[in-house]
N, C-alpha and C positions, 0 to 999 in steps of 0.2 A: 300519625304523621303521613303526609302524602308521599307517594312514590316519586323518586327523582327522575324517572324517565318519562313522565307524562307532564301535561300542562294543566293542572287543576286550577280552579279559581277559588280564591280565598278573599272574603269580603268584597267580592265583585271585581278583584284585580287578577289579571293573568300572571302566573308565576313562570319565570324562565327556569328550565331544568338546569341542574348543576353541570351536566355534560355540555349544555349549550354555552354556559359561561366559560368552561374550559376550552371549548372549541373556538370561541371568539378569541381567547387569549392565544391559543395555538396558531390560529390563522394570522393574527397580528404579528406574532413572533416570526413566522415564516416569511411574511411579506417584508418586514423590516430587514431581515437577514439578506434576502435576495437583492433588495434595493441597495443596501450598503455595499455589497460585493460588486454589483454591476457598476455603481457609481465610482468605486475605487478603481476598477479596471478601466473605466472610461477616462478618468482623470490621468491615469498612467499611460493612456494611448495604447492599451494592451488589447490583444485579440479577445473577443471578436469586434471590439469597438474602435480599434485603432490599428496602426501599422506594426506595432511591436508584438513579437511572438510571446506567448505565455508558456511554450513548451520548453521548459528548462529541465536539465538533469534527467531524472527518471520519468518525468511526465512525457517527454518526447521520446526517450529511449525505450521505455517499457509500457507505460499505461496506455498510451494512444495505440501502439502496435498490438497490444494484447486485446484491446477493445475491437480493433480492426479484425483480428483473427476470430474473435467471438462473433462479429457480424458475419463473417464467412461461414462459421459453423451454423448459425441460426438460419442462414439462407441456403445451406447445403452446398457451399462453394469451397469449403476448406479441404485441404489434403490431410486426412486424418479424422479424428473424432475426439470424444471426451478423454480417451485413454492415451492416445499417441498423437503427436504433432509432427507430421512428416516434413513440414516446411522449414523447421529450425534445427540447427545442430545435427543435420543429417538423420533426424529421427529422435525426438526427445519426448519424455514423459509429460503429458499435458495436464493430467488431473491435479497434480500438486500446484502447477502454475495457475490453473483455473481457480483453485481454492485460495491462492495467495493474492491474485490480482483482479479477478472478474467474477467472484462468486456472490457478490452483493446482488440483492433483488433489483437494485436500480440498474445494474449493468445491462440487463436484457433490453432496456429501453433503446440501446444503440441500434437495434434492428429496425426502428421506425425512422431512422435518418438515412439519407443517401450515403453510400460508402465514401464518396469524395468529400463529405461533410463530417468525417470522423472526428476532427478536432472540435467542431461545434457540438457534436453529440457528447463528447467527454465533458465539455464545459457545462452543458445543460445538466448532465448527470451530477456534476460537482455541485451546481447550484441547488438541485433538488435534495441532495444529501445534507447540505448546510441548512436548507429550509426545514427538512425533517428533524434535524437535531434541535433547531430552535423551537419547533412545535412540541417536541417531546419534553423538552425542559420546561416550557410554559405549562404544559399539562401536569408535569410532576410538581411544580411549585404550587399550583392550585390544589393538588392532592395533599401536599404536606400541610398547608394551611390555607384557609379562605383569605381572600383579599381582593383588592381592586384588579379587575380583569386586565386593564391596559398596562398596569404595572407588571403583572405576571408576564404579559406578552413582551414588553420591553426587555425585561430581565432574561426571558428565554432567548431573545435575539442577542443579548449581551454574551450569553454562553456560546452560542453558535458563531459569534463574531470575535471570539477570544483570539489572542495572539497566536496560539498554537494553530488555529484554523487558517488565519490570514498569512502567517509566516512559514508554516510547515506543511499542513495537510492540504492546502489548496492546490499544490502541485504533486501531492501524493494522495490521490482521491481514495485509495483503498483504506487509508487511515480514518477517513471520515465516518466509516461504519462504526468505529469505536466511539466517535462523538455522539452518534445516535444511540449506541448501545448503553451508555452509562445511565441516562435518565430512564431508558426503557427497562433495564435490569432493576433499577430502584422501584419502578412501578410493579414489576413482577414480584419483587420481594414483599411489597406491601400486600399484594393479592395473596401471596402464600401465607403470610402471617394472619390474614383475615380468613383463611381457608376458602379462598374463592379462585375461580378461573384456573384450575390446575392444568387442564389440557392446553388452553391458550398460552398460559405462562410458560409451560414447558416447551411448546413449539416456538415461542419467541426466543427463548434462550438458545434453542437449536439454530434458528436462523441467524442470530447474532454471532454465534461461534463459527458458523459456516461462512458468513459474509467476510469476516477477517479475524481469524482466531488470535492474531498477535495483539491487536488493540482490544479485542474482546477480553483477553486475559487481564489487561490493565483495567478495563472498565469493570470487570467482575470484582477486582480488588477494591476499586473505588466504591462500587455499590455496596459491597460488604461493610466497608468502613462507615458509610452513611447509615446503613441499616442498624449496625451495632450501636452507633451513636444515638439513633432514634430510640432504640430500646432502652439505653442507659438513662436518657434524659426525659423519658416519658413522664408526663406531669404527675406529680404526687399530690395528695390532698391539700398540701399547704401552698402549692403553686398553681393548681388547675383552676380555671374560672368556674364559678359556681354553676354555670349552665353548660358544663362540658359535655354532659350526656343529653342535653336538650338541644332542640334545633336552634341554629343561629343564622342571622340574616346573610343571604348571599347579596353582598353589597354592590351597589353601583359606585362610580367615582365619587369620593367625598365622604363615604361612610366608613367607619372604623369600628374595631371590636370594642372600644371603650364606650361606644354610644349604644343607646337602646335602639333596637330595630324598629323600623316603621311598621305600622299595622299593615297586614296583608302581604308581607314579603316572605318568600321561602327562606329556609335557614339551613346552614351546614354546621357540623360539629366545630367548636372553636379551635381545637387542636387535636384531630384524631390521632391517638397515640400510635397505633399500628395494629388495630384489630381488637383492642380490649375495651372499647367504649361500649356503652349499653346497647347501641344499635347493632354493632358488629357482633356482640355477644349473642344477641337475639338471633341474628342471621346464622351464626355458627350453630346455635342450638337447633335451628330448623334444618340446616343442611347436613349436619353430622349426627344429629340425635343426641349429642352430648349436652350436659348441663352447661349453662353460661359460666365462663370463668370469672373469678373475682375481678371487680373493676380496677383494682390497684394491686399489683404484685410486686414483690421485692425485685431488685435489679437482677439478681442471679436467676430467679424464676423466669423473668422476662427473656433473659439470654438463652434459656433452654428452648424457647420457642423457635430459635434459629434452625432447628432441624427441619422445619417445614420448607423455608426457602432453600435449604441445602439439598433436600430431596428434589425439589424442582430443578435446581441447578444441575445436579448430577444426571437426572433423567434427560435434560436438554442437551448436556454435553455428550451423553451416550448416543442420542439420536444423531448428533453431528459427527460422531466418531468415524463413519466411513470416509469423510473428507479430511477431517483433522488428522487422523492416523496416517493417511497417505502423505499429507504435507510433512508430518513429523518424520516419516521414513525417508521422504525425499530430501529433507534437510540433512539427514545422516549421510546420504549419498552425494551431496553437493561438494563442489570444489571448496576447500577451506578458504574462508576470507581472512581478513586481517584480524588478529587478536588485539582488539583495541583495549587500551587501559583507561579506566575512568579517571577523570581529573575534575575536581569540584570547581565551579565557576566562582570568581570573586563576587562577594555579596553586592558590591556596587553595580556590577553588571546584571545580577539577578534582579535587583530592585529597579534598574533602568528599564527592564522589559515590562514593568507594570505601567509605564507611561505610554501614551498614544504616540504614534509616528516613529517608533523605535524598531529597528530590525537588527537581528543577529542570527548567525547560522547555528552556532553550537552553544546557545544559552537558553534557559527555559523561557519560552514565550508565554508569560503568565499575564499578559495584558487582558484586562476587561475594561470597557470604557470607564471613564472617570466617574460617571454617575453610579454605576454598579460598585466600583471600587470604594468610593467615598461612603456609600451606604454600608458596605461590608465592614469597613474600618470603624463605622459608627456603632455597629452592633454592641460591642462591649460597654458602650456608654449609654445605651438606650434603656433606661430603667423601666419602661413599659413592657419590656421582654423579660420573662421569668429568668431568674439568675442561672438556673441549671441550663436553660437553653442558650443564654448568652455565652457562658463560659464553656459549655460543651462543644458548641460549633466553633468558637474561636480557638479552643485548644486543638480540635481536630485539624483545622486549617493550618495552624502553625506546625503541628506535627508532620503533616504531609509535606509542607514546604521544607522542613528540615530533612526529611527523608530523601529529598532530591540531592542533597549534598554529602550524604554519607554512603560510602561504597557498598556495605552489606545491603542496605535498603534500596540503593540504586539497582543492584543486581536483582533483588527480589522483584522490583517493578518490571524489569526487562527479561524475565524468565531466566535469570542467572547467566546472562551473556551480554556484555557491553556491546551495543550496536555500533556498526560503522556509520559514520556521518553524525547526524544529530543524536546526542546522548540523553536527551530529555523528552522522550516520546510520550511520557505519561503525563505531560503538563496539563492536558485537558481536564484531568481529575481535579487538580487544584483550582482551575478556573471554575469548574462546577461548584466547588465548595464556596468560593467567593460569591458566586451568584446566589446560592442558597442562603448564605449569610446575609446578603443584601435583602433578599425577600423576607427573611424572618425579621429583619430590622424594621421594615415598613408594614408588614402584614398585621402585627399586633396593634400598632398605633404609629402615627407619624412621629419621628424622633423630634425631641425638643431642640431648641437652638443650642442649648448647652451640649447635648449629645452630638449634634452636628459639628460644633466647634472642637469637641474631642476627636472625632474622626478626621476633621480637617487638619488638626495639629499633627496627627500621625502621618497623614498624607504629605504634609509639608516636610516632616522629618525624612520621609522616604525620598522625596524630590531633592532635598538638600544632600542626602547621602549619595546621589548619583552625579554630583557636579563634576567629578573627575572621570566619569565613565567614558570609555572610548566608543560606546554604542549610541549614546544619546546625542541627537542633533539639536541645534538651537531651537527648532520649532516645537520641541516636546513640551517645554515649559509653558509657552503661551496657550497651546491647545489644552493642556491640563488645567490651567487657570480659567480658561473659558468654560470647561466642564464644571468646575467648582462654582463659578458664578451662575451657571444655568441651574444648578441644584438649589442655590440660595434663592434665586428669583422664583423658581417653581414652588418651593415650599412656602415662600412668602405669599404667593398667589393662593395656595391651598389654605393657609391660615386665614387669609382675608376672606376666602369663600365661605369658610365655616362661620365667620362672624356675621355674615349677611344671608338673607333669604333670597334677595333679588340677584340675578346674574350669577348664581352659584355654579350652574352648569357651564356657563361661558368661561368663568374663571378657571374652573377645573380643566376644561378643554385646553385653555391657553397654557396651563402648567404642563399638561401631558404633551402638547405639541412642542413646547420648549425643551423638555427633557428628551423626548424621542428624536427631535431634530438634532440636538447636540450629539446624542448617541450615534445616530446614523452618520453624521458628519465626521466624528472622530474615527469611527471604524472605517469609513471610506478613505479617509486620509492615511490611516495605517495600512490599508490594503494597497493604496497607490505607492506608498513608500516601499513596501515589501516587493511589489511588482518591479519597480525600477531597480532596487538594489540587488535583487536576485539575478537580474541580467548582467550585473557587473561582477558577480561572484561565482556564477555557475555557467556550465556549458549550455548553449541554447540551440534550438533546432526550429527550422521553419515549418509552418503548417502545411497541410496537403496542398499541392499546387501542380503546375505544369510538369515539373520534374518527375514527381511520383506518378502522375497520370500517364506520361509517356512511357515510363518504365513498366507500368502495369500492362499497358497495351502491347508493348513489345514482348513481354513475358507470356502473356496469354496467346500470342500468335505462334510461339515456338514451343510451348509447353508440351512435353511428351511423357509426363509421369504416368506409370512407373517404368516405362521403357528406358528412360534416362532422366536425369535431373537437369533442371534449368537454374543456374546460379544467378541471383540478382546482381552480383558483381562486387568487385573489390572497392569501388568508389562509393562507400556507404553514405546514406543520408542520416539514418539513425542506427541505434544498436540492434534493431530487429527488423531490418529491411525485408526479409522473406515473409514475415507476417504482415508487413505494411503493404508491399507492392506485389507479393506473390513469388512463386518459384520454390525451390527446395535447396537451401544452401547450408553452409557451415555456420553462418552468422547466427548468434544466439546470445541474448543477454537476459539473465534471470538470477534471482537470489538462489535458485535451485539448479543452476548449471552443473551438470554431473562432473564428478571428479575424473572419470574415465575419459569423457569427451575432451575436457580441457587438457589433460596430460597427453592424450593421443595427438591432438592437433598441435600442441606445443612441440612434441617430439618430431613432427613432420615439418616444422618450420612455420607454423601458424602464429598469428599475432593476437593480442588481446589487450583490453583495458580493464579497469575495475578489479585489479588483482586476480585476473584469471576467470572472472565470471561473465565477461562480455567478449565473446569470441568473434573474430573477424574472418572474412572470406580470405581464402588463400588462392591467389591467381597463379596456378602452376599446372602444367599439362599432366604431370605424373599423378598428383593427388586428384586431378579431375578424372583420370582413368580409374584410380582406386575406388573413388566414390561414384562412378558412373555419371559424371557431369558431362552431358552431351551438348549443352548450349550454355554459353556464358555471356552475360550482358556486360558491355563496357559503356560507361557513361562518363561525362565530364565530372570533375570534382564538384561537390555541392557548393554552389555559389553563395549560399547563405552564410557559410563560414568565412570569416573575414580574411583568413590566410590563403583562401583559394581565389583563383581568377574569376572575374564576373562572367566570362564567356569561355566556352570550350568546345570540344568536338561533339558532334551529334551522337545520340545513343545508337549503338550498333550491337549486333550479336555475332559471336564467333562460335561456329559449330565444330565438333570434334567427334570422330568415331571412338566409341567407348564400349566396353563389354557390359553385359546386363548387371543388375544388382547382385546376383548370386554367381560367383566364380569358384573355381576349384584349384587348390594348390596340391602339388604332389605329396605323397606320404613323406613324413620326416618329422624331426623334432621342431617344436615351435621356437622361433628365434626370440631374441630380446633386443629392445632398442639400445642404441649406443649414444654417443655424444654428438654425432654429426647428423644434421637434419637430412642431408642428401643420402647418406647410407641408410637412414631409417626409412626414407621413402622407398628405396630399393628393396629393403627387407619386406615391406608390406606389398610391394608390387610383385616381388618374386623374380627380379631380373636386374642386372647391372646396366644402367643407362647413363650414368653421370661420369664425367671426368672431374675429379676434385684435385686441383693443383696442390702439390705438397710444398712447393716453394713459391711464396707470395711475398714480394718486397713492398715496403711502404716508405714513402719519402714526403716530408713536409715541404711547404713552399720555400722555407729557408735552407732546404737541403738536408736537414737533420732527420734522423730516423725516430719515429715515435717510440715512446717507452712501451715495453712489453708488460702485459698483465700476468697474473698467476697461471692462466690457462695456456699461455703462449701466444695469445692474440695481441693486438695493438690498442693502446689507449689513445683515444681521439679527444683533443681539447677543443672546446667551442670558442667562438669569437672571430673577429676579423683577421684576415691573413692566416687562417688556421687550416687551410685546405690541405688534404693529404691525397697522394696518388698511390693506388695499389696497382701492382704490375704482376702478371702471371702469363703462362702460355697454355692455350687450349686448342683442340682440333678446330680447324677452320669450318665455318658453317654451323657449328653448335650454337645453341641458345644459352647465353650467359645469365647467371643468377647471382644475387648477393644475399647472403644470410647474415644479418647483423641485428640480432634481437635487442641489443642494448645500445643502439646508436640512434641519435636524434639529429637528422639533417637530410641532405639529398645525396644521391649518387648518380653519376653520369659516366657512361662508357664512351671513350673517345672513338669517333668514327661510326658510331651506331645510329641508325635511324630510329631512335626511341627517345621519348621524353624523359626527363630526369625522374628517377624513382624517389619517392619520399619515405622516410623512416621516422617513426615517432616512438622510440623505445627508451626505457629508463632502467636504472638499477639502483636499489632493489626493484623487484618485478611488480611495480604498480601498473605499468603498461609494458607491452612487449611488441616490437616491430615484426611484421610478417616478412617472409622471404619475398623478394621482388625480382621480376625480370628486368634485364638491362639492355637486351638487344642481341643481334646475331654477331658471332665472332668473325672479325675480318679475315680475308684470305691469308694474311701473313701470320695469323694465329696469336698475335700479341693482344692481350687483354689489358687495357689500361683504364682504370676506374678512378675518377676524381670524386673525393668525398668533400662536401661543403657542409661542415658541421654548424649547427645552430646552438645546441646545448652540449654537443660532444657525446661522450660515452665510450664504447669500445667495440672493436671488430674481432670476432673470434678467429682462432686458427682454423683454416679450412672454410673461410667465409665465402670464397668464390667456388661456384660449381658450373659446369658446362654440360648441357643436356644434348645427347645424340638423339634427335627426333626420329631418325631411321630405326634405331634400336627400339625406341618406344613404340613405333607403329608395329614392328614385328612382335613385340611383347603383347600388344593389344590383340593381334590376330591369334597368337597362341592361347591367350586367356579365353577368347571368344570360342575357340574350338572345343574347349573342355567346360565351358560355362553352361548354366541352365538354359534349356531350350525355350522355356516359357516361364515368365515371372508375373504374378499378379499380387496386388495388394488390396486388401479389403479391411477397412477399419484399422484394427490393431493386429492384423495377421499378415504374414507373407507366405505365399505358396509358390513353389518352384518345381518344375519338371526337369529331371536330370537325364543325361545320356545313359544308356545301359552300361553296367559294369564300371561305374565310376568309383575310383578309389582315391583316398587322400582326405583333404579337409575342405569342406565347403565354407566359403567366406561370404557372409552377407554384408553388404556395404552400409553398415549402420553401427553406431557405437554400442558396445556391449554394456548397456546400463542394466541395473538390477531389475528383474521382472520378466526378462525374455526366457521363454521355454520353447525348446525345439525338439523335433523328432524327424528321423529319416525313415521314409517308407512307413511300414506298419509298426515300427518300434514305439516304445513308451516315451512320452514327452518327459524331458528333464531340463534342468537349468542349462542354458546355453553356455558353451565354452567361449573363451576369449582368445583371439589370435591377434596379438599386438593391438589390443583395444577394440577390435571389431567382433561381432557375433560370428561364431564358427560352430560347425557340426561335423564330427568325424563320419567318414563314409567307408563302408567295408566292401563296396562293389555290388551289393544286393539291392539297395534302395534305388528307386527311380524317381522318387519325389522327396520333397523337403517341406516342412511346415514349421513356422515359428509364430508364436502367439505371445502377446505382451499383456501382463497383468501387473499394475503398479504394486510395489511392496507396501504392505500395511492395509491393503484393501480388504483382504479376507478377514483379518482380525477386526478391522473397523466395522465391517458389515455384520459380523457376529455381535459386536458390542451394540451397534445400532439396533439390530433386531431385538436383542434382549431388552434394551431400554424402551423400545416402542411397545413390546409386549407388556412390560411392567407398567407403562403409562396406561395402556388400555385396561389392564386388570385393575389398577388403582382407581381409574375413572369409573369403571363399572361398579366397583365396590362402593364408592362414594355415592353414586347415583342410587344404588339399592338402599343405602342407609338413609338418604334424603327421602326417598319414597316411603320407606318404612316409618320415618319420623313424621311425615306429612299425613299418614293414615294410621293413627294409633288405634289399638284394639279397644282401649278404654279411655274415657275422658274426652273433653272437647278438643278439637284440632288446634294445633299450635298456630299462633298468629304469624303471618309471614310478611308483615309490613317491611318495606325497605330492602327486600331481597335483591331487587334489581338495581340498587344504588351503585353508581359508578364512581 
């Protein structure tokens, strides 16, 4: 048998290698996927083809800013490195974020784009990931069974263009790594069972788990189910074709397994079981020195072979451990999110998501184009497919679908934690099973009309069951019917082509164009519908433009890090402005936002959204002193948001004298936060600077007093004519502030030259409003604040505070006198020189997240202490220097596991190489034949 990686000639005809056929299928799949997505975005008038933004929800808030920060890292322009991000959250651990958002091999491509084209870079990366997933699935289909190359390519694109991709992952690009991982892990499993490519397979597993371990976990479960099913339904003597161990034709369009191959064509195994064919047995004998296994083993014996892919999986996960363990540890330190409760979706909504042009946020997006769906539904009726194959794959598909709706299996799919947001993130696994079922249906032989009618009847029943669905729009039925019609016409053309010798290629090509055109059209329409409806259901953000460009230029002009911080400002554009436009601020949005940072900023009067994981900037002179913010950018509210004015004040910078990053508090007991944000700021500052009126009156427009809440504050009711006036007395000339974390509306101080302050707080704490400045207290000392509620809420007792700026300046001078004389930051380390004989507690203006180790002078390094949530180091008067170094929790354990796994892989690979060489050079007898060793 000729080798598969060469082009021998047989009977004077050139043979195309199997890898070439698979490569053609993969290339077609990638092309179709990219064309469909781009067409859908163009139809929806979405970026980059139209005026509508595609940056919705986490795409604009997280993924684009994290890619921008990665761009800065790759170009050496970021504040920090792989371990620490000095730009966000006043110093946050970056390695867990890198592993969560930008560890994909595709992410580094962002470096080849201009920084002001960061949105385009993320879009191109998204397209490349979708194309890679399509190509990998097409390659896998041709590995599972030989068949028409363009059909494999089209079905590979069906997988990459599934509803999960178009409706969920297209704006969560990190999830797309799981879409690639599933077919890739299936291929690795096939290699492992055939005792081939141990090193490559292990490294690919490691890359998959490092790229995005969350979806890699789901893809691993899916690949395991597929592999187990393959082993259980491996063809037995009564179902296997007689030529199972012999070469079989690598067919061009129009050739099928039921036909005799043409003379002079290369051939593949009819249904390679998974390493136990005669060819693979011969290869294994050469490579391992073992005797060839029996061609047909009992199911239990075949399942025992799973230890081979299991070893590959464990070794790959071990190599990925340095990153995965850091993410796991970071998850434990993160601010707790909402404990969501799983609720099964009504079946009519589930089945509605099978139809094209249907969108829903929290339902399983199991759409694959109607061509693939109809073929998958036809599989049980196609008698040309062996019975074990038909019912094995159909049963697996149904079992996975049912697992979506049962809480124990739902938790197992999601690592035993119901996610916030979409609760069906494993849907791509079911889409893969539908596509594989479709491939098996057509790869044995074209289904008969009777089989197609059976599949069509099931599809009609599904469509009928969705008639009362709230997700289905009117256009879903016509598009579905068009897909069914295209399948009928295409199969009629193929049957007609088989009956004729003339124009066979033309008729086959027409059938392929008809099917592929319908597939691309349906997926493009579904993409367009998803683009439009997402904008109606989610927050959206504008792409990089003049606003961000101006802010970045202003920040670069005044940036003085690490002498002082530059805050991008309270008027945020996205949830991660510091990574997007530069500077070093409090703002930070991540799934791994630390608990200590969120609670510290909340205690100081900070605001947040996303239940505490998206922290906002706090525009307050006291906290600016505490965190050494020497420059603060003030911009007009983002005009992209419909509730903001289209025009506003020009961008400006306010400078302030602040102490350095390292200051010293006198010896004494560490205080604890209380209930007042003003008093908490004073505790951390170390000085009294606020007047907090104890008597604050409130009066509605109708003269009535608002009801009190349990804490003694006032309940504010939203609606027209619901304004409330707060009245209190403060020293003249003070700066007035309002702290109302659970109020939604505006606040205006009478007689102050200050624009109305906006508050967007809710209760329970899904979002919390930050403390806001109101203006300078008039000479008469009367503070009258008008609240104009939109949704209402409540105002706590002690909501008004008046800052004595003179006292604050005196406090800054006092802190500067005892502060570090020199502070430098290098990577993940902070170095400070202290005045001689300094006693007390050194405070480093950064959150005390796990991983900081500090030492004073020549003392031993130990875990940093916490002073009201910030890093602190006790000083005994002897040390004249201070050093703090950050190492993410879990890194040491992960590095040990990774090193051990890498050593085990090298040892195992060396042992296998030695055995192959020993088997290839026996001491007695003729050398073993090695035909087909390079077959892919």
